[in-house]
Every structure is written in C-alpha cells, then in structure tokens.
N, C-alpha and C positions, 0 to 999 in steps of 0.2 A: 561529693559528686565530681566526676572528672570534667576536664575542660571540654572534651568532645561531647559528653552527655549534656553538659550545661548548654552548649551551643545548639544542641538538637532539641531543646525544649520549645523553641518558637522560631518561626521563619523570620528573615530579615525585614519582611514587609511589616511585621509587628514591632520590631525593635529599632527600625530606622538605620540599620547598619548592615554591612555585608557579612554573611556567614563565613567564617574562616575555612570551613570544610566544604564549601560549595562545589569546587571542581572535583573533589574526591567523590562527593555524592553524585555528581553528574556522571562520573565514570561508572559508578555502581549501577545507576538506573539505566545507563546505556548498555551495560553488559546484560542486564535482565531483558531489555528490549531486543538485543541482538539474538538471544536464544529464541525468542518468539518469532522473529523474522526469518531465522534460519529454517524453522519448521515449515514455513510457507514454500520453501524451494528444495529442501534437502530430500524430501520424500520421493521426488521425481526419479532420482538415480537408483532408488531401491525397488522400483516397480518390477523389474524382472525377478528379483529375489522373492518378493512377496507373491508374485504369480506362481512361482515354482514351489515355494515352501509352504504356503498357506492354501494353495489351490485357488487363488483369487481369480474371479472372472473379471472381464473388462468393467462391468457395472460395479463390482466390489472395489476395484482400484479407484474408480471415479469417486465413489463415496468416501473412501479413505482420505482422498485429497480434499474433497468438497465439504465433508462434515466439519473439518477444522475451520475453513474459510467462511462457511455459511453461519456457523454459530458465532464466530468472532465478529464478522461484519454486522450481524443482526443485533449484537449486544453492545456495540461501541458507545452509542449514545446513552443507553441505560447505565453502562459502567461508569462513564464520565459523570453522570448525575449522582450516582451512588458515592463516588469519590468526594464530590463537593458536600454532600449531605452528611456522610458518616465518617469522613476523614480520609485524606489521600494516602497517608502512611498505612492506615489500616487496610485500605483496599489494595495497596501495593503488596503488602504482606499476604493478603488473601489470594491475590493473583499468583504470586510465586508459589504458594502452597498448592493451589489447585493445579497449576501447570506442572509442578513436580509430581503430584499424585497421578495426573494423566500420563505423564512421560513414563513413569514406572509401570503403569498398567499397560501402556502401548508396547513397551519393551518386552514384556513377558506374555503378550497376547497369544492365545493358542488358536483362535479362529478369526476369520475376517470380521464377524460381528463384534467380537470383543475389541478388535483394533479400531473399528469405526466408532464405537462408543467411547473408547479412550481418547480418540482424536477430537471428538465433540467436547469432552471434558477439558482437554487442553485448550480448545477454542474459548471456553469461558474464562480460563485463566489468562489467555492471550489478550482478550478484550480488556480485562482489568489492567493488565500491564501496559498495553499500548496507550491507554488514556491517562493512567496515573503517572507514568514516567514523564510525559510532557507537562502535565499539570504541576508536578513537584518541581520540575525545572523552572517553571514560570514563577513559582513561589520563592525560590531561593536566590534568583538573580534579579538585579535591578535593571532599569531601562537601558543603562549604558552597556551592560554585558549580555543582555537577553538575546540580542540578535546572534551573537557568536554562539551562545549556548544552544539556541534553536538550530543553528547551522550544524553543530556537532551532532545534535540529536537526529537531524535529518540525514546526516552523512551515514549514520549507523544503518538507516534503511537501505542505502546503497550498498553498504558493506555486507549486509545480510544477503542481498540479491547476488552479489559477486561470489561470496564464500560458500553459499549453501550447496551447490552441486559439487564443488571441489572437496569440501569437508566430507560430504556424503560418500563420494567416490573413494577417498582415502580410508574412511572407516570400513566401508564394505570390502575393501581389498584385504583387510586383516581380521575382521570380526563378522558375526552373523548380523542379519538385518536389524534385530532389536537394539543393537548398540547405538544406532543413530538417534534413538530416543533416550537411552540411558546416559549418554554424554551430557544431557541437560542437567542431571541430578547434582553433580558437584557445583555447577554454576548456580543452580537454585539455592543450594545450601549456603554458599558464600553470600548470595544476594540477601537471604533472610537475615543472616547475622549482621551484614553491613547495614541493612535498612533499620534493624532494631537499634543499632548503636549510633548511626549517623544521621538518618533522615528525620527532620522535624515534622511533627504532626501539624496539619493545617486543614481547615474545612470552612465552609461558608458559615458566617455568624448568624445568618438569618433564621436558621432552624425551621424551615418550611416543612409542612407535612409531606410525606412521600407521595409522589404522583404515580400511583400503581397502575391506573388505567393508561396513562401516557406511556409508561414503561412497556406495558403489554402491547399497545398499539404500535409503538416504534419498532419493537423487536419483531413482531409478526410481519409488519409491513416491509421492513428492510430485508428480512430473511426471504420472504416471498419474491421480492423484486430481484435480489441477488441470485436466487435459485433460477428464476426465469432467464437471467443473463447467462448463467453458467450452462443451462440446459439448451440454449438456442443452437449452438453449433452441432450438437449431437442429434437433437430431435427435429430441427427445422423451425425457423422463426414463425411460421404460420400454423404450427401444430398446437393442439389443445394442451399438451404438456408444458408448453411455453406461454401461450396466451392466457390460460387460466391463472397460473400463479402471478403473471405480470398484472392482470386485472385486479386480482386480490391485493397485491402490493400497492397499486396506485390508489385503490379505494380505501384501504386501511390507512395509508399515509395521509390521504386527504382528511380522513376522520381524525387522525392524530393532530394535524394542523388546526382543524376546527376546535378540537378539545383544548389544545394548548392555548388558543387565543381567547378561551372563555373562562379559564379557571384562574384564581388568584395566586397559585403556587405552581406554575408550569415547570416541567423539567427542561423545556426549550422555550425561551421567551421569543415569541414570534416578532416582537418589536425589533429584534436584532436585524431583521431583514430590511428595515427601513433605513438603516445606516448604510450609506453608499460605500464606506470602507469595507464593511462586512459583505455586502452584495457583490462588490467588485472582486474581492478576494475569493468568494465562493465560486463565482463564474470562472475566474482564472484557474482555481484549483481543479475544478472539474475538467476543464479543457486541457490543462497541462498533463494531467494523469490520463485523460482520454487519448491524447496524441502520443505521449511517450509510451504508455503501457501497450496500446494497440500496435504501435510501430515496432516495439521491441518483440512483441509476439510474432509479427510478420518477419522480422529479421531472423529469429530463430528458425522459422519455417524455411527461409531461404538457405541458411547455413546448413541445415540438415538435409533438406530434400533436393536442393539444387547443387550446393557445394559438396555435399556428401559427408559432412562431419557427423560424428556421434553426438549425443546430448552433452556429455562432459566436455568434448572438444568445442562445441558451439558455445557452451557457457563460458569457457576460458577465453574465447575470442571476443566475447562481448564484455568481459570484465573491465577493460580500460575505461568504459563509460563510468562504471561505479567507482573505480579507483580515482578517477579525476574528481568526482564529487567529494570523495573522502579527503583527498589531498587539499583541495581548495577550502574546505570547511575546517579541517583540523588545524591548518596553518593560520587560520583567521583571515585569509585573503577575501573570502566571500563576505564576511562581516564588515571589513574595511571598505570594500566596494559599495556595499549596501548603504552604509552610513554616509559615504561620500555622495552617492547618487540620490539617496532618498528612496523610499519604498516604491512609488509609482515607476520611476525610471529604472530602478534595479529589476523590477518585474518585467518591464518592457524589454530591456536588454537581455535578460536571462531567457525569456521565452523566444526572443528573436534568434538568439544563438541556438536554442534547441531546434527551432524550425529550420534554420540553415543546416544544422547537422543532420536532421532527418532527411532533408532534400538531398544532401550529398550521399547519404547511405542509399537512398532510393534510386538515384540516377547513376551512381558510379560503383555500386557494390560489386559488379561483375568485373571491374578493372583491377582487381587484386586486393589483398588484405591491407596494403599500405594506404590506399584511399579510404577504405572502410575504417581504418584506425583513426584517420583524421576526422572523419564524420563522427565517430564515437566520442573522441576527445572534445570536440566542439559541443556535442550534445551534453556531455558530462559537465562542461563549464556552464552551459545554460541552466541545467538542473541545479548546480551548486549556487547560482545566484537567485534563481526564481523560487525554488522550493522554500528555503528559509524565509525569504521576504514575504511569500504568500502566507506561510504559517504565522509569521509575525503580524501581518495585516489582519488575519482572522482573530488571533488572540488579543490584539490590542483593541479590537472593536467590542470586546466582551469584558464585563467587569471582572476584576481580579478574583473575586470570590466565586466566580463561575468558571474557573480555569478548567475543571474537569469536563464540564459540558463543552467548552471550547475545544478541548483535545478530542472529545468524542465526535464533534462535528468535523474537525480536521481529518480524523481517521476515516469517518464514514464517507466523506467526499473522495478521499483517495481510493477507497475500496470501490465505490460506485463508479468513479471516473475510469479507473483501470479496467473494471469488468465491462463497462460500456464500450471502451475503446477496443478491447479484444473482440467484443461482439460485433460492433459496427464495422470496424476495419476488416475483420475476418469475413463479414458479409460482402464487403466491397471486393475483397480478394476472390471470394467464391463466384461472385457475379461476373467479374472481369475474366476469370479463368474459364468459366462455362461459355462465355460469349466468344472466346478466341479458340476454343477447341475445334479441331477438324470435325466436319459434319459426321463422319463415320464413328466418332468416339463420343458424341454428345450423350448417347444413351448410357455411357459408363458412369455418368453423374459428375459431381463437382469435386470428387476425391482424386488427388494426384496419384496415389498408389493404384487406385482402380483404373484410372485412365491409362497409366503406364502399362498396366497388365493387359489392357485391351488393345494397346498399340501393337501392330503386326510388323512394322518396318522401322528402320532407323529414322527415317524422315518423320514418321508419325510420332515416335518417341521424342525427337527434337522439337516437334511442334508442341507437344504436351508440355515439355519443360519450358519452352519459350512462353507459352500461355500462362503458366504458373508464375514465372519471373515477372511478366507484365502485370499480373494481378497483384503481386507483392509490391511492385513499384507504385502502382496506382493507389493502393491502400496507404502506403507510407506518405505519399504526397498529400493525400486527404488529411492524414494525421498532422503533417507539417502545417497545412493551412489552418486546421483547427487550433493548433498551438499559437500560431501567429495572431489569429483573430482574438484568441483568449488573452494574449498578452496586451494587445491594444485595448481591449474592453476593460480589463482589470486596471490597467494603468490610467485610462481615462476616468473611470469611476473613482479611483483612489485620489487622483489629482483634483478632480472636481470637489470631492468631499473635503480635501485639505483646504482648498480655496474658500469654501463655505464656512469652515471652522474659523479661519483667520479674518473673514470679512466682518 
C-alpha cells in the first residue's frame, strides 16, 4: 500500500495526528466546489445564445436558471445527512458523477426541456458537493488549522461569483453555448481520481436509521419556500403563485421541525437551536447573506440600468469584492485576525466592515468608480472576516460526527438568506421607485424599462432614472442596517454562550 493510500484510510480525528495530504485534499475539494459555484453564475451570459439557438422563451430561460438552484437548495440538508450516514467520500464521489452526467447532458441538449432536466440533475450533484466538501474539510483539519481551511473554502465561493461571468464570456466568444457545461467534465474527471486516491472515508459511527420522512419534508418545504422567493419579483408578492408555495413551504417546514423533535434518529437535531452559539451563528448567517446578497443584486441593477454597463462589464466591476475575499483568506490574514479577536469580535468587526462598505456603495456610487471600488474592497474585507467565522461558529456547535448536517445547514442558510435579501431589498427598491415616479408615469408600473419607454421628455426620463437610483440607495441602506444588526446579535449571543461555558 502506498503512503498516500495508507494516509487516506482514516481521517486525523481517528488517528490523533495531522493528515500529511490535507492541504492537497482541500485543493481538490475546493476545485470540485468551484465548478458547482460557477454554474450558479455562468449561465447568465449565455442567455442570448440560448434564446437564439434553442428558441427559449423568457419562462424557459428562468427555468433553466432556477431548476438548478431550486433542486440544489431543496436537497442541501438531505445531502448533508446522507453524507454523515453513508460516508462523506462516497457522497462526494456520487456528487461528482451526477454533476458530470448532468453537465454532459446539458452540453448536448437539443431542446429547452432537455436542458432544464439536465440542470435539475446537476442541482442534485451540486447539493452533494457543496455539503460534502465542507464536511470533509472539517474531518481532515484539527481545531488549530480549521479556521484557515474554512476561510479558503469560503473564499472559493467568492471566486466562483467573480469568475463565472468572465469564464462564460470567454468560452462563448470561441465556442457554442454547450461548451460552458462541457468544460466541467475535465475537472469532474480529475476530481474523481483525486478523491479516490486522496480523500479518507468518514461517517457517523452512530448508524442511525435513515430519516426518510424528514428528508422528504425538508426537501419539499425548502423547495417550495425558495420557489416562492424566486417567483416573487416576477409574479408579485401578493399573487397566488407566490403565496401558495410560500404557505406550503412554511407548513411543511413546521411539520418537519415537529417530526424531528419527536423521533430518536432525527436528520436535524432540534436541540442544536438551544445552543446560543448555534442560534447566534444562524441569525448572523441569515442576515449577512440577506444584506450582502440583496445589496449586490441592487448594485448590478445600478451598474446596468443607471451606469449603462453590460452584464459582463458590470460583473467585472464588482469583482474586486470577491478578489478581496480571496486574497485575505488564501494568505491566511483572515484566519490570523479571527484567532486574535475570537469568533464573536471577528464576526462583529467583519459585519461592521460589510455594513460600512454597503453604505459607501449606496451613498457614493454615483461619484465615480474610484469611490465604488473603495466600498467594494471594504465589503470584501468584511466578508473575509465574517463568513469563515460564522461558518466556524455553526460547525463548532455541532458534533463532529454530524459535520455533513452542519454543512447542509450552513448552505441552506446561505441560499435562504441570499434569496430573501434579493426578494425583500428588491421589494424596497420597487416600492421606493414607484413612490418617486412622476404622476404621469405611475401607470407604467414599477419596471424601469417600462417607465423609461413611457417617458416623453428628457426631464421625465431624468426623473425616472433618479427615482430608480433613489430606490437602489434605499434598498442598500436597509441591507447595511440588517448586516449591522446581524453582526451585533450574533456577536452578543456567541459572547454570552462563551461566558456561560466558562462560568
């Protein structure tokens, strides 16, 4: 047996020593995760090609994008539980295989229906990959190195956000649209080989029975709730197409919580929520993704509709945020700051910086790109400190043998907070925009293109643009306030929990 193979037979938690190949393994799982994250953003630049070559309608395009995110977000908790029960390495390999098959099918799809189905299949693989990559990282790193490892893992999220539109644009300049999916295949093949050779198998030793009803309830509930959030901007928040799935989601998730609190082998132990460390991290995670995700959505609206940039140009101009996160985490600066400050203060400082950056972007975005760049860098620094600390707080409050469930919770919170931020701050934008429109244009609705088309004079068009800019500013300030409150709340709960443990 080779030295690498011998090292891969059991994680360091079992052997009481550091795995020699742990950083190489982290690189492998981060590469697998990056491919999943790229697919969340890369499709946006291919929309014109898909519309032209597949004859895709607006509804088709929305389902091509949403089928992936709906399936992925709905299955995160179930995927994490499966990894704990059946083996994290096994589920990591399964995720890679399913994601590769879905990418191959998507690349050669001949109809919109085939592409939507392939994207849904990729979402299943993506859910397994996002949960198992973090769970494996937690198994192979000890407490001293774990914060830096989580920071690097979190930085890959930002890298995927920054690189998706850029890679998609480059590929589409030289190949047909299917190539944006086929470029996943070499990475998947490399990942499969590397996982087989390097990654140690680990799973919960408890051997609980599968919680099939819990898995069904969590999947249906989260899918319905995320669908409602996604559909809100299109159909209107008071429409039956939004309220019905939202009600189904809430009722089913309430049934899930009740079921989980009554069975001896729950997939999600509801007692976790009695831990103030866990509750504080959960509250902070929702609010940081709420504020950051929603505010970035508004920023892209400003860059495209007010500043006049195309989607690729707007993506490139927001890239410094992600690159700041990558730089601070890959160099270990974020981990050193977190260890020096402690989790509560690191979260408070990080979310405070994020709130300041959001406020700068909201108030001074029209003063030129130089000021916007400062705001984006400050936001990136805040995310670099707060996100890994928040993930560490969530994962440290959960037993090590439930790492997959912890990763599923972390991913679910991120999806939910981001979707809620886009929905709520988008609604703030729409409300403010409608309130400031000239009376003659109110009948045009809350759509900027429709209002501009209805404007008859330069003064009216300027008023429409000003109303939209004011709506963006208000929404971003609401996001900044949510982030600041979230930072204080999470830091207070975590600090209080720490004092109680040492008392």
